[in-house]
C-alpha positions in Angstrom: 94.2 125.2 126.2 93.2 128.5 124.2 90.6 128.6 121.9 91.6 126.4 119.0 89.0 127.4 117.0 89.9 130.4 114.6 89.0 133.2 115.5 87.2 134.7 112.4 84.4 131.8 112.6 83.8 131.8 116.6 80.7 133.7 115.9 78.8 130.7 114.0 79.3 127.6 116.3 76.5 124.6 115.7 74.0 125.9 112.9 70.8 126.9 113.8 69.1 123.8 111.9 70.8 121.3 114.0 70.2 123.1 116.8 65.6 123.7 115.9 66.4 119.5 114.7 68.4 118.0 117.5 65.3 120.3 119.7 62.3 118.7 117.8 64.4 114.9 118.1 64.6 115.7 122.1 60.9 116.8 122.5 59.3 114.7 120.2 57.9 118.0 118.4 56.8 118.2 114.0 59.5 120.2 112.9 58.5 123.0 110.3 62.3 124.1 110.8 64.4 122.7 108.5 63.8 122.8 104.6 63.8 119.5 103.5 60.6 117.1 102.0 59.5 114.4 104.1 58.8 112.5 100.3 60.9 111.5 98.0 62.2 112.8 94.0 60.8 111.4 90.8 61.3 107.8 90.8 62.7 107.3 87.4 65.4 109.4 88.6 66.2 107.1 92.0 66.2 104.3 90.0 68.5 105.9 87.3 71.5 106.3 90.8 70.5 102.6 91.5 71.1 101.0 88.2 74.3 103.4 88.2 75.5 102.3 91.3 74.8 98.6 90.5 76.2 99.0 87.1 79.8 100.1 88.6 79.4 103.6 88.8 81.4 104.0 92.0 84.7 106.0 91.7 85.4 109.1 90.9 83.8 111.8 88.6 85.8 113.9 86.7 86.8 117.1 88.8 84.6 119.5 86.3 81.5 117.0 87.2 80.2 114.1 84.4 79.9 115.2 80.7 76.3 114.1 80.8 75.1 116.1 83.9 77.2 119.3 82.6 75.4 119.0 79.2 72.2 118.7 80.8 72.2 121.8 82.8 73.5 123.7 79.7 70.8 122.3 78.0 68.0 123.7 81.1 69.7 126.8 81.0 68.9 127.0 77.2 65.6 125.5 77.4 64.4 128.0 80.3 66.1 131.2 80.1 68.0 131.6 76.7 71.4 131.5 78.3 74.1 129.7 76.6 76.6 128.0 78.5 79.5 125.6 76.9 79.5 122.6 79.4 83.6 122.2 79.2 84.3 125.7 80.7 81.8 127.1 81.6 79.4 124.8 84.1 80.9 123.2 87.1 79.1 120.5 89.6 79.8 121.0 93.3 78.4 119.2 96.1 75.1 121.3 96.5 74.8 124.9 96.8 76.0 125.0 99.6 79.8 124.0 97.7 79.2 126.5 95.4 79.0 129.7 97.2 81.5 129.2 99.8 84.1 127.9 96.6 82.8 131.2 95.0 83.4 133.6 97.7 86.8 131.7 98.4 87.8 132.0 95.1 86.4 135.8 93.9 87.0 137.7 97.2 90.3 138.8 98.5 90.8 139.2 102.3 89.5 142.5 103.6 87.0 142.9 100.0 83.5 143.4 100.8 80.5 141.7 100.2 77.0 142.8 100.1 74.5 140.4 101.5 70.6 141.2 101.4 69.7 140.6 105.2 68.5 138.3 106.7 70.3 135.3 104.8 71.2 131.8 104.6 73.2 131.6 107.2 76.2 129.8 105.4 76.4 133.3 103.3 77.8 134.8 106.6 80.5 131.7 107.2 82.0 132.0 103.8 82.8 135.4 103.6 84.4 134.8 106.8 85.9 131.8 105.4 87.7 134.3 102.8 88.4 136.8 105.6 86.3 139.2 103.6 83.7 142.0 105.3 79.9 141.4 104.9 77.5 144.7 103.8 74.2 144.2 104.7 71.1 145.5 102.9 67.9 145.1 105.3 64.9 143.1 103.2 61.3 144.9 104.9 58.4 143.4 104.5 56.5 146.2 102.0 52.4 144.9 102.0 52.9 140.7 101.5 56.5 140.6 100.6 59.6 141.6 101.6 61.7 144.5 99.5 64.6 146.4 99.8 66.0 150.5 99.5 67.4 151.4 96.7 69.6 154.0 98.1 70.6 151.4 100.8 71.9 149.3 98.5 73.9 151.4 96.5 75.2 153.3 100.3 76.2 149.7 100.7 79.0 149.6 98.1 82.3 151.4 98.9 85.7 151.0 97.4 86.7 147.2 98.5 83.6 146.1 96.9 84.0 142.8 95.5 81.0 140.9 94.9 77.0 141.3 95.8 75.2 137.9 96.6 71.7 137.3 95.5 69.6 134.8 96.8 66.3 134.9 94.5 63.7 132.9 95.4 64.5 134.0 98.5 65.2 132.3 101.7 63.9 132.7 104.5 61.4 135.4 103.5 59.9 133.7 99.9 60.4 137.1 98.6 61.1 136.4 94.5 62.7 139.7 93.1 61.1 141.4 90.4 62.9 142.1 87.0 62.8 146.4 88.1 64.3 145.0 91.4 67.2 142.8 89.7 67.6 145.3 87.1 68.5 148.1 89.4 70.5 145.5 91.3 72.3 145.0 87.6 73.3 148.5 87.5 75.0 148.8 90.8 76.8 145.8 89.7 78.1 147.0 86.2 78.1 150.4 87.6 80.9 149.5 90.0 82.2 146.5 88.3 80.9 143.7 90.3 80.4 140.2 90.3 76.7 139.3 91.4 77.0 135.5 92.7 73.3 134.2 92.4 71.8 131.7 94.4 68.9 130.2 92.9 68.2 126.8 94.3 64.6 127.5 94.3 64.1 128.9 90.5 61.1 126.1 89.7 59.6 126.9 92.9 57.8 130.1 92.9 53.6 130.4 93.0 50.8 132.1 91.5 52.8 132.7 88.3 55.4 134.5 89.3 58.4 134.7 87.3 61.4 133.6 88.1 64.4 135.9 86.3 68.4 134.9 86.2 70.3 137.9 86.9 72.2 136.3 83.9 70.0 137.0 81.2 69.8 140.7 82.2 71.9 142.7 79.9 75.8 143.4 80.6 75.3 140.6 83.3 76.1 137.0 81.9 79.8 138.2 82.3 80.3 139.0 85.6 77.8 136.6 87.3 78.3 133.2 89.0 74.9 131.5 88.3 74.6 128.8 91.1 71.5 126.2 91.5 71.5 122.6 92.5 68.8 119.7 92.2 68.3 118.9 96.4 65.3 121.5 96.1 64.5 121.4 92.1 63.8 117.2 92.6 63.0 116.7 96.7 66.6 115.2 97.4 68.3 117.2 99.4 70.6 114.7 100.5 72.4 113.6 97.1 74.0 117.2 97.7 74.5 117.8 93.5 74.8 122.0 92.8 76.2 123.1 89.8 77.7 126.8 88.7 76.9 128.4 85.2 79.7 131.5 84.1 82.1 133.1 82.2 85.1 130.9 81.5 87.4 133.0 83.4 84.7 132.9 87.3 84.0 129.4 86.9 87.7 128.2 86.5 88.8 130.5 89.7 85.7 128.8 91.1 87.2 125.3 89.9 90.9 126.1 91.1 89.2 126.0 94.8 86.4 123.7 95.1 89.2 120.6 93.8 91.2 121.5 97.0 87.6 121.4 99.0 85.9 118.2 97.8 87.6 117.6 94.4 84.2 115.9 93.0 81.3 114.8 94.1 79.0 111.1 94.0 78.9 110.2 90.3 75.6 107.9 90.6 73.9 110.8 92.1 75.2 113.0 89.1 73.6 111.0 86.0 70.8 110.5 87.9 70.0 114.3 88.1 70.7 114.8 84.4 68.0 112.7 83.7 65.7 114.7 85.8 66.2 117.7 84.5 66.1 116.0 80.7 62.7 113.9 81.6 61.3 114.9 85.1 60.6 118.7 84.7 57.1 117.7 84.7 57.1 116.0 87.8 58.9 118.9 88.8 56.0 121.0 87.8 52.9 119.1 89.6 55.5 119.3 92.9 55.5 123.2 92.4 51.8 122.7 92.7 51.5 120.9 95.4 53.6 123.0 97.2 51.7 125.9 96.5 48.4 123.9 98.0 50.7 122.9 101.3 51.7 126.9 101.5 48.4 127.6 101.4 47.1 125.6 103.8 49.6 126.1 106.2 49.4 130.1 105.6 45.4 129.5 106.6 46.4 127.3 109.9 48.8 129.9 110.7 46.2 133.2 110.7 43.7 130.7 112.2 47.0 130.4 115.1 47.0 134.1 115.7 50.5 134.5 113.8 50.6 138.0 111.1 51.3 135.8 107.8 53.7 137.4 104.8 52.7 135.1 101.7 55.5 133.8 99.9 56.1 133.7 95.9 58.8 131.4 96.3 60.5 128.3 97.6 59.3 126.2 100.8 58.7 128.9 103.5 56.4 131.2 105.3 57.7 133.7 107.0 55.3 135.1 110.2 55.1 137.8 112.5 54.5 136.2 116.6 54.1 140.1 117.7 50.1 139.6 117.0 50.1 136.8 120.0 51.6 138.7 122.3 55.3 137.7 121.6 57.9 139.9 120.9 61.6 137.2 120.8 61.7 135.0 118.5 64.6 132.8 119.7 62.6 132.8 122.7 59.7 131.6 121.2 61.3 128.9 118.9 62.8 127.0 121.9 59.6 127.6 123.9 57.4 126.1 121.5 57.9 122.1 121.1 56.7 123.0 125.1 53.4 125.6 124.0 52.7 123.3 120.9 54.8 120.7 119.8 56.2 122.3 117.1 59.6 123.9 116.1 60.3 126.8 113.6 63.1 128.4 112.6 63.9 132.5 114.4 64.7 134.2 111.3 66.3 137.2 113.6 69.4 134.3 113.8 69.5 135.2 109.3 70.5 138.8 110.4 73.6 141.3 111.0 71.2 143.9 112.8 68.6 141.2 114.4 67.0 143.3 115.9 65.4 144.0 112.2 64.1 140.5 112.4 63.4 139.7 116.0 59.7 139.4 115.5 59.5 136.5 113.1 59.4 133.2 113.0 60.2 130.9 109.5 58.1 127.7 109.0 58.4 124.9 106.2 56.1 123.7 104.0 57.3 121.4 102.5 55.9 118.3 104.2 53.0 115.9 103.9 49.3 117.2 104.9 48.9 115.2 107.0 52.0 116.9 108.7 50.7 120.3 108.5 47.5 119.9 109.9 48.6 118.2 113.0 51.1 121.1 113.5 48.5 123.9 112.4 46.3 121.5 115.3 48.9 122.1 117.8 49.5 125.9 116.9 45.9 126.3 117.9 47.2 126.4 121.5 49.3 129.3 121.5 46.3 131.8 121.3 45.2 130.6 124.8 49.1 130.2 126.3 49.3 133.2 127.2 
């Protein structure tokens, strides 16, 4: 039999997260690879879901999402960013941000259209572009001091006659960078000059540190009408398994995304939706506490990684620390990631798999710090062996 998988998806295979998590399980290693917390979200949110299930909210919710959640999202956008979205027609509930991103690309990009991604990029972006039959164009994020940024000239050069959209992830996974207002303003200018759509992945919007501001692209002049704004409950409320996300945007863009989304999953879990609506209204204090705890965990892991000999970049947001393995005498992150369980009993993710030009990220490893302090401490103690491995 010929290869059954369609050609456009053959480059993807099993995700690096599945591979590294399986490696952690197989070897009994500490998993600092995949970005999921090992503690639950706010208790009242969990209880709202339980109550909803016991109360019989177990059938299909409306396709656009439960009215309670769409209203809560609208209130949240207004309260935090001054953005006004109509719950009916400008907000769509999705199965997490991953579906929101895929449905947006599928809805808005014709075959042959080009989508600009900043590399390294979360792996589902490239897959969504491929599913749409579109073409990705990448702009590199490179280290500049303690953070990663892009060259404005490279961004402008990436735009061509077939460019349809720019996908912007800030706070950024996997580098931990939070784009500055000046950087976002530059991206916005490119979008407006070339009539491009901005698809923004903002799932870490509440998880920024050291007073760093998250600026939604849609708040910039001229951008609300051309921005598909995506976020989710998974990272904000430590409920990654619930897969509740949302899209906000002008009616014509949201309608396009819904036209595709309805034939992917139609809708998502009603009990989780009403629980997240409650959390958006009542549990942002819990989120602030979780953010502060994550900042301390970041510092804890960074100190340990530095002591172990890694070059360490200070993330301004997300769950992740980006490291340079060259000070330890290693040059290939993928090779080290697969040897790390043997060398130190820890699993991380090689950043090079998130590039179209993997040579740019060959010397980076990504570690997650959204874990209990004792897990981080044990991982750091194990990683100290690396300095003696060579």
